[in-house]
C-alpha positions as a printed NumPy array, in Angstrom:
array([[  9.806,  10.265,  32.223],
       [  8.566,   8.881,  35.591],
       [  5.088,  10.214,  34.803],
       [  5.056,   8.446,  31.428],
       [  6.077,   5.163,  33.066],
       [  3.429,   5.605,  35.774],
       [  0.694,   6.251,  33.204],
       [  1.883,   3.339,  31.064],
       [  1.697,   0.982,  34.049],
       [ -1.778,   2.262,  34.903],
       [ -2.951,   1.734,  31.312],
       [ -1.579,  -1.828,  31.354],
       [ -3.413,  -2.478,  34.627],
       [ -6.824,  -1.45 ,  33.267],
       [ -6.331,  -3.397,  30.038],
       [ -5.248,  -6.457,  32.014],
       [ -8.47 ,  -6.297,  34.031],
       [-10.592,  -6.247,  30.882],
       [ -8.597,  -9.039,  29.269],
       [ -8.844, -11.245,  32.341],
       [-12.626, -10.994,  32.313],
       [-12.779, -11.681,  28.587],
       [-10.427, -14.654,  28.89 ],
       [-12.59 , -16.196,  31.645],
       [-15.694, -15.968,  29.449],
       [-13.798, -17.438,  26.495],
       [-12.525, -20.294,  28.645],
       [-16.088, -21.09 ,  29.775],
       [-17.325, -20.722,  26.148],
       [-20.079, -18.296,  27.144],
       [-21.227, -14.677,  26.787],
       [-20.379, -12.032,  29.351],
       [-22.617, -11.727,  32.384],
       [-24.128,  -8.296,  33.093],
       [-21.621,  -7.808,  35.914],
       [-18.707,  -8.761,  33.677],
       [-19.927,  -6.544,  30.876],
       [-20.205,  -3.554,  33.229],
       [-16.726,  -4.271,  34.612],
       [-15.198,  -4.41 ,  31.111],
       [-16.915,  -1.167,  30.093],
       [-15.618,   0.526,  33.25 ],
       [-12.084,  -0.783,  32.767],
       [-11.979,   0.315,  29.119],
       [-13.303,   3.756,  30.027],
       [-10.493,   4.142,  32.552],
       [ -8.002,   2.844,  30.004],
       [ -9.111,   5.385,  27.394],
       [ -8.857,   8.187,  29.942],
       [ -5.341,   7.135,  30.976],
       [ -4.315,   6.76 ,  27.308],
       [ -5.322,  10.37 ,  26.639],
       [ -3.238,  11.537,  29.632],
       [ -0.327,   9.396,  28.456],
       [ -0.402,  10.874,  24.955],
       [ -0.455,  14.365,  26.439],
       [  2.509,  13.552,  28.68 ],
       [  4.459,  12.228,  25.687],
       [  3.607,  15.369,  23.717],
       [  4.838,  17.54 ,  26.606],
       [  8.042,  15.518,  26.698],
       [  8.557,  16.019,  22.969],
       [  8.191,  19.796,  23.411],
       [ 10.754,  19.799,  26.229],
       [ 13.157,  17.787,  24.084],
       [ 12.67 ,  20.171,  21.162],
       [ 13.557,  23.101,  23.439],
       [ 16.699,  21.267,  24.556],
       [ 17.66 ,  20.401,  20.968],
       [ 17.266,  24.025,  19.866],
       [ 19.48 ,  25.062,  22.752],
       [ 22.112,  22.556,  21.668],
       [ 22.087,  23.959,  18.148],
       [ 23.031,  27.517,  19.316],
       [ 25.365,  26.526,  22.138],
       [ 22.884,  27.551,  24.842],
       [ 22.966,  24.266,  26.727],
       [ 25.811,  22.684,  28.59 ],
       [ 27.562,  19.952,  26.617],
       [ 26.19 ,  16.842,  28.283],
       [ 25.477,  13.383,  26.918],
       [ 21.873,  12.406,  26.379],
       [ 21.124,   9.116,  28.07 ],
       [ 18.06 ,   6.934,  28.535],
       [ 16.645,   6.002,  31.946],
       [ 18.709,   2.812,  31.757],
       [ 21.904,   4.83 ,  31.249],
       [ 22.321,   4.153,  27.521],
       [ 23.843,   6.903,  25.41 ],
       [ 21.569,   8.46 ,  22.782],
       [ 24.075,   9.086,  19.964],
       [ 24.567,  12.483,  18.376],
       [ 23.568,  12.092,  14.708],
       [ 26.945,  13.525,  13.646],
       [ 28.991,  10.966,  15.581],
       [ 29.58 ,   7.271,  15.059],
       [ 29.242,   4.629,  17.746],
       [ 33.02 ,   4.407,  18.064],
       [ 33.352,   8.162,  18.561],
       [ 30.724,   8.08 ,  21.271],
       [ 32.66 ,   5.306,  22.976],
       [ 36.049,   7.029,  22.975],
       [ 34.395,  10.292,  24.109],
       [ 32.296,   8.642,  26.832],
       [ 32.766,   9.255,  30.554],
       [ 33.522,   5.564,  31.006],
       [ 36.36 ,   5.639,  28.49 ],
       [ 37.718,   8.92 ,  29.936],
       [ 37.734,   7.35 ,  33.386],
       [ 39.652,   4.389,  31.967],
       [ 42.28 ,   6.601,  30.333],
       [ 42.597,   8.639,  33.537],
       [ 44.147,   5.579,  35.131],
       [ 46.942,   5.638,  32.507],
       [ 49.764,   8.108,  33.318],
       [ 50.531,  10.245,  30.255],
       [ 48.001,   8.214,  28.279],
       [ 50.067,   5.029,  28.454],
       [ 49.039,   1.89 ,  30.354],
       [ 51.672,   0.374,  32.596],
       [ 53.009,  -3.133,  32.131],
       [ 51.312,  -4.439,  35.3  ],
       [ 48.265,  -2.171,  35.289],
       [ 44.762,  -3.689,  35.363],
       [ 42.335,  -2.519,  32.652],
       [ 38.531,  -2.76 ,  33.054],
       [ 36.011,  -0.358,  31.525],
       [ 32.445,   0.1  ,  32.649],
       [ 29.917,  -1.119,  29.993],
       [ 29.032,   1.599,  27.504],
       [ 25.64 ,   1.032,  25.824],
       [ 24.108,   2.75 ,  22.83 ],
       [ 20.4  ,   3.265,  22.263],
       [ 20.686,   3.525,  18.479],
       [ 22.676,   0.974,  16.484],
       [ 23.316,   2.457,  13.051],
       [ 23.783,   0.555,   9.823],
       [ 26.591,   1.082,   7.372],
       [ 24.358,   3.237,   5.166],
       [ 23.434,   5.676,   7.974],
       [ 24.934,   9.15 ,   8.122],
       [ 25.762,   8.577,  11.781],
       [ 28.64 ,   6.398,  10.637],
       [ 30.06 ,   9.123,   8.429],
       [ 32.033,  10.747,  11.224],
       [ 34.599,   7.961,  11.2  ],
       [ 35.407,   8.597,   7.546],
       [ 36.76 ,  12.092,   8.225],
       [ 39.288,  10.997,  10.836],
       [ 42.47 ,  11.305,   8.797],
       [ 44.631,   8.747,  10.583],
       [ 41.958,   6.054,  10.179],
       [ 41.251,   6.214,   6.441],
       [ 43.84 ,   3.662,   5.425],
       [ 42.653,   1.033,   7.872],
       [ 39.001,   1.624,   7.012],
       [ 39.667,   0.984,   3.329],
       [ 41.443,  -2.231,   4.258],
       [ 38.509,  -3.461,   6.332],
       [ 36.019,  -2.647,   3.581],
       [ 37.637,  -5.292,   1.415],
       [ 36.19 ,  -7.928,   3.746],
       [ 32.758,  -6.389,   4.274],
       [ 29.572,  -6.595,   2.23 ],
       [ 26.796,  -3.97 ,   2.029],
       [ 24.074,  -4.596,   4.611],
       [ 20.602,  -3.391,   3.615],
       [ 18.078,  -5.98 ,   4.808],
       [ 17.182,  -3.867,   7.846],
       [ 15.942,  -1.194,   5.452],
       [ 12.956,  -3.229,   4.198],
       [ 11.732,  -5.188,   7.239],
       [  9.539,  -3.649,   9.93 ],
       [ 11.625,  -2.309,  12.835],
       [ 10.422,  -3.021,  16.351],
       [ 11.604,  -2.964,  19.954],
       [ 10.938,  -5.159,  22.967],
       [ 11.699,  -4.944,  26.684],
       [ 11.204,  -8.668,  27.274],
       [ 13.318, -11.756,  26.659],
       [ 10.385, -13.44 ,  24.882],
       [  8.148, -12.116,  22.102],
       [  4.706, -13.571,  21.364],
       [  3.026, -12.61 ,  18.112],
       [  0.166, -13.809,  15.915],
       [  1.094, -15.456,  12.622],
       [ -1.637, -15.479,   9.953],
       [ -1.636, -18.933,   8.36 ],
       [ -4.673, -18.945,   6.019],
       [ -7.71 , -16.952,   4.92 ],
       [-10.868, -18.29 ,   3.278],
       [-13.181, -15.716,   1.713],
       [-16.623, -17.293,   1.169],
       [-18.459, -14.008,   0.656],
       [-21.219, -14.321,  -1.989],
       [-24.604, -12.847,  -2.878],
       [-27.388, -14.484,  -0.869],
       [-31.042, -14.713,  -1.838],
       [-33.771, -13.768,   0.605],
       [-34.969, -16.605,   2.822],
       [-38.146, -18.319,   1.616],
       [-38.6  , -20.705,   4.534],
       [-38.03 , -20.816,   8.279],
       [-36.022, -24.016,   8.092],
       [-33.468, -25.693,   5.85 ],
       [-30.702, -23.808,   4.055],
       [-32.848, -21.075,   2.548],
       [-31.235, -17.668,   3.129],
       [-28.214, -19.164,   4.882],
       [-25.155, -16.92 ,   4.722],
       [-21.756, -18.382,   3.719],
       [-19.1  , -18.697,   6.399],
       [-15.56 , -17.372,   5.83 ],
       [-12.558, -18.538,   7.816],
       [ -9.401, -17.019,   9.232],
       [ -6.659, -19.212,  10.682],
       [ -3.935, -17.817,  12.914],
       [ -1.38 , -19.238,  15.29 ],
       [  0.364, -17.767,  18.317],
       [  4.121, -17.911,  17.83 ],
       [  6.674, -17.479,  20.591],
       [ 10.23 , -16.47 ,  19.823],
       [ 13.028, -15.676,  22.231],
       [ 15.503, -12.843,  22.107],
       [ 18.914, -14.043,  20.925],
       [ 22.333, -12.628,  21.741],
       [ 24.78 , -11.927,  18.915],
       [ 28.313, -11.135,  20.056],
       [ 31.96 , -11.054,  19.051],
       [ 35.172,  -9.808,  20.612],
       [ 38.616,  -8.683,  19.586],
       [ 41.931,  -8.919,  21.464],
       [ 44.217,  -5.885,  21.481],
       [ 47.233,  -4.648,  23.424],
       [ 47.266,  -1.919,  26.052],
       [ 49.571,   0.052,  23.787],
       [ 46.977,  -0.01 ,  20.994],
       [ 44.291,   0.855,  23.541],
       [ 46.062,   4.15 ,  24.198],
       [ 45.399,   5.171,  20.577],
       [ 41.779,   6.337,  20.528],
       [ 41.747,   6.554,  16.732],
       [ 42.582,   2.867,  16.38 ],
       [ 39.913,   1.874,  18.909],
       [ 37.315,   3.957,  17.048],
       [ 38.171,   2.149,  13.815],
       [ 37.996,  -1.315,  15.347],
       [ 34.614,  -0.637,  16.947],
       [ 32.954,   1.157,  14.011],
       [ 34.358,  -0.884,  11.153],
       [ 34.856,  -4.357,  12.502],
       [ 33.07 ,  -5.454,  15.685],
       [ 29.872,  -3.51 ,  14.991],
       [ 29.804,  -4.597,  11.358],
       [ 30.229,  -8.252,  12.378],
       [ 27.095,  -8.052,  14.529],
       [ 25.03 ,  -6.645,  11.675],
       [ 26.302,  -9.176,   9.147],
       [ 25.407, -12.117,  11.382],
       [ 22.027, -10.54 ,  12.129],
       [ 21.27 , -10.356,   8.4  ],
       [ 22.328, -13.987,   7.882],
       [ 20.104, -15.111,  10.77 ],
       [ 17.073, -13.254,   9.406],
       [ 17.287, -15.324,   6.211],
       [ 19.031, -18.599,   7.065],
       [ 18.417, -19.103,  10.808],
       [ 17.218, -22.681,  11.397],
       [ 15.396, -22.029,  14.703],
       [ 17.647, -24.444,  16.632],
       [ 19.713, -23.527,  19.652],
       [ 20.378, -19.785,  19.635],
       [ 19.509, -19.328,  15.953],
       [ 16.628, -17.195,  14.674],
       [ 13.752, -18.704,  12.743],
       [ 14.916, -17.231,   9.457],
       [ 12.688, -16.572,   6.462],
       [ 14.103, -19.593,   4.632],
       [ 12.88 , -21.957,   7.372],
       [  9.411, -20.532,   8.115],
       [  6.572, -22.942,   7.343],
       [  4.017, -21.495,   4.925],
       [  6.402, -19.488,   2.745],
       [  5.413, -20.09 ,  -0.896],
       [  7.726, -21.659,  -3.481],
       [  8.328, -20.761,  -7.115],
       [ 10.011, -23.371,  -9.318],
       [ 12.347, -22.463, -12.186],
       [ 10.362, -21.492, -15.277],
       [ 11.988, -20.781, -18.684],
       [ 14.539, -18.191, -17.494],
       [ 15.424, -16.048, -14.48 ],
       [ 13.243, -13.084, -15.484],
       [ 10.162, -15.237, -16.057],
       [ 10.717, -17.101, -12.787],
       [ 11.136, -13.879, -10.801],
       [  7.982, -12.379, -12.311],
       [  5.846, -15.429, -11.572],
       [  7.014, -15.335,  -7.952],
       [  5.881, -11.719,  -7.638],
       [  2.454, -12.744,  -8.921],
       [  2.131, -15.357,  -6.168],
       [  2.745, -12.7  ,  -3.524],
       [ -0.164, -10.71 ,  -4.952],
       [ -2.69 , -13.443,  -5.788],
       [ -2.077, -16.025,  -3.05 ],
       [ -0.438, -13.957,  -0.34 ],
       [ -2.852, -11.071,  -0.991],
       [  0.072,  -8.72 ,  -0.407],
       [  2.096,  -6.162,  -2.311],
       [  5.742,  -7.159,  -2.67 ],
       [  8.284,  -4.452,  -1.841],
       [ 11.65 ,  -6.082,  -2.674],
       [ 13.588,  -8.981,  -4.166],
       [ 16.495, -10.592,  -2.283],
       [ 19.047, -12.057,  -4.71 ],
       [ 22.519, -13.521,  -4.261],
       [ 25.274, -11.68 ,  -6.208],
       [ 25.938, -14.763,  -8.362],
       [ 22.284, -14.944,  -9.438],
       [ 22.107, -11.204, -10.029],
       [ 25.109, -11.605, -12.324],
       [ 23.104, -14.168, -14.316],
       [ 20.273, -11.65 , -14.66 ],
       [ 22.673,  -8.872, -15.705],
       [ 24.143, -11.065, -18.449],
       [ 20.799, -11.982, -20.024],
       [ 20.59 , -11.051, -23.725],
       [ 17.835, -10.857, -26.285],
       [ 17.831, -12.756, -29.604],
       [ 20.149, -10.162, -31.153],
       [ 22.757, -10.434, -28.399],
       [ 21.807,  -7.181, -26.671],
       [ 21.949,  -7.064, -22.87 ],
       [ 18.629,  -6.348, -21.189],
       [ 20.237,  -4.223, -18.458],
       [ 22.791,  -2.208, -20.379],
       [ 25.688,  -4.649, -20.397],
       [ 29.244,  -3.482, -19.709],
       [ 28.418,  -0.009, -20.97 ],
       [ 25.438,   0.373, -18.627],
       [ 25.267,   2.189, -15.307],
       [ 25.278,  -0.971, -13.196],
       [ 23.435,  -4.112, -12.186],
       [ 19.695,  -4.596, -12.355],
       [ 18.729,  -2.489,  -9.339],
       [ 15.025,  -2.776, -10.223],
       [ 13.239,  -5.893, -11.494],
       [  9.56 ,  -5.883, -12.436],
       [  9.096,  -2.589, -10.603],
       [ 10.68 ,  -3.779,  -7.324],
       [ 14.028,  -2.776,  -5.795],
       [ 16.636,  -5.537,  -5.747],
       [ 18.63 ,  -6.197,  -2.57 ],
       [ 21.839,  -7.933,  -3.521],
       [ 22.865,  -9.955,  -0.464],
       [ 25.041, -12.925,   0.35 ],
       [ 22.645, -13.784,   3.167],
       [ 20.619, -15.563,   0.468],
       [ 22.271, -18.769,  -0.818],
       [ 23.251, -18.858,  -4.492],
       [ 20.514, -20.466,  -6.599],
       [ 17.772, -19.138,  -4.341],
       [ 15.961, -15.805,  -4.208],
       [ 13.109, -14.266,  -2.24 ],
       [ 10.367, -11.801,  -3.022],
       [  7.659, -10.6  ,  -0.703],
       [  6.143,  -7.929,   1.456],
       [  9.011,  -7.571,   3.909],
       [  6.929,  -5.222,   6.024],
       [  5.313,  -8.427,   7.293],
       [  8.607,  -9.503,   8.826],
       [  9.576,  -7.806,  12.093],
       [ 12.963,  -7.316,  13.742],
       [ 12.636,  -6.586,  17.46 ],
       [ 15.667,  -4.879,  19.01 ],
       [ 16.074,  -5.801,  22.694],
       [ 19.526,  -4.408,  23.4  ],
       [ 21.416,  -2.714,  20.624],
       [ 25.192,  -2.564,  20.354],
       [ 27.149,  -2.339,  23.612],
       [ 30.907,  -2.255,  24.054],
       [ 32.87 ,  -3.576,  27.052],
       [ 36.622,  -3.85 ,  27.606],
       [ 38.533,  -5.955,  30.143],
       [ 41.937,  -7.504,  30.755],
       [ 40.423, -10.212,  32.966],
       [ 39.99 , -12.654,  30.094],
       [ 42.26 , -15.715,  30.226],
       [ 45.888, -14.617,  30.884],
       [ 45.45 , -11.196,  29.262],
       [ 46.439,  -9.377,  32.49 ],
       [ 49.995, -10.712,  32.491],
       [ 50.313, -10.305,  28.718],
       [ 49.236,  -6.622,  28.693],
       [ 46.282,  -7.446,  26.444],
       [ 42.662,  -6.351,  26.495],
       [ 39.484,  -7.963,  25.132],
       [ 36.948,  -5.634,  23.449],
       [ 33.483,  -7.201,  23.416],
       [ 30.593,  -6.051,  21.221],
       [ 27.141,  -7.597,  21.573],
       [ 23.495,  -7.017,  20.761],
       [ 20.193,  -8.807,  21.466],
       [ 17.289,  -9.105,  19.04 ],
       [ 14.38 , -11.289,  17.901],
       [ 12.875, -11.869,  14.454],
       [  9.475, -13.048,  13.268],
       [  7.406, -13.472,  10.086],
       [  3.754, -12.609,  10.701],
       [  2.372, -13.723,   7.316],
       [  4.448, -16.472,   5.681],
       [  2.477, -16.644,   2.418],
       [  3.339, -12.986,   1.746],
       [  6.797, -14.311,   0.794],
       [  7.98 , -16.599,  -2.006],
       [ 11.194, -18.622,  -2.099],
       [ 12.427, -18.68 ,  -5.707],
       [ 14.416, -21.485,  -7.33 ],
       [ 16.889, -19.754,  -9.637],
       [ 18.684, -22.916, -10.699],
       [ 17.861, -23.915, -14.319]])
């Protein structure tokens, strides 16, 4: 791992040298000098050589990990947690985030301070932070472990009544960042002036002149935002690992993901809010036209003809999807099967439909969601303490869950906001 970091730093160094020279020439609005050109060629040659070594080192690391994984599968290796260089747990695919927490060394150390598994009336409670490299969504099989814990089933069903399916992560481009600020290039317009050109017939004038196309882009800076929530509990409840697992997996973690989804669509780019899709300048608009199906289809066309992109999903509020489901032809027959059908319109005009309350009723979106990126900075972490307020004297504990992420749209006109209000 140290070798990979060393090679990565070396690669960044050589690329930075070449970029610095290029930036100086750009600033002076001139071509490279011979010395600069030689320096850039040398720096890029070194960079390519280091990149090859880096790829080999990563390949070697993957082989070592495969050997370790095979050993785990047959019980050859000692049962140890996999952690990143920063100390974050790499979750076992068969365990949920809550199970990892209650089985962690930090949680075991906390319980070791409780005689017979019970916290005393005057005992201080403070866990070390437990971080997780992979934050799973509700649809992931790594959450399934919680469902087979018998004494938690009843509470999980109760929590589900207040939770909505979260699927927006599934269609946007996933990314990671190690910085607090992300800079990316947003494509704002393209002009294609390509055309056949006749051979020049004179040495002056416009004869033989080639048409000029244009590409407009803007550098956008977005900062990593923190999404957090916490839950108070008693020391008596803390002694029940099953209850803690349920609270973490099915409440605090879910709350983070729900707010993240809302921010990706509705964030107004003020304060600590994301710049959500609904507030990005350059997103196209489709007005209501005849009926919902016609309006939705015309919006898809705009993604293709103006955005020059291929749409991969619709986002529709449940109330508007109900309107679509209830549409009937002139003989009163439902287009999507009606009450005797298999369900709602899961596909419209060849695109999957994401039914989400993150989109306001009366509004829908269609677009190439691969051109929206979610950068994960720090995924879910759990911390417990009794130092909050007067919790120490009340035998209470605060459980804090938080994550950090950034969101950006790299091509706004690849998306269309749809007015679904007649």
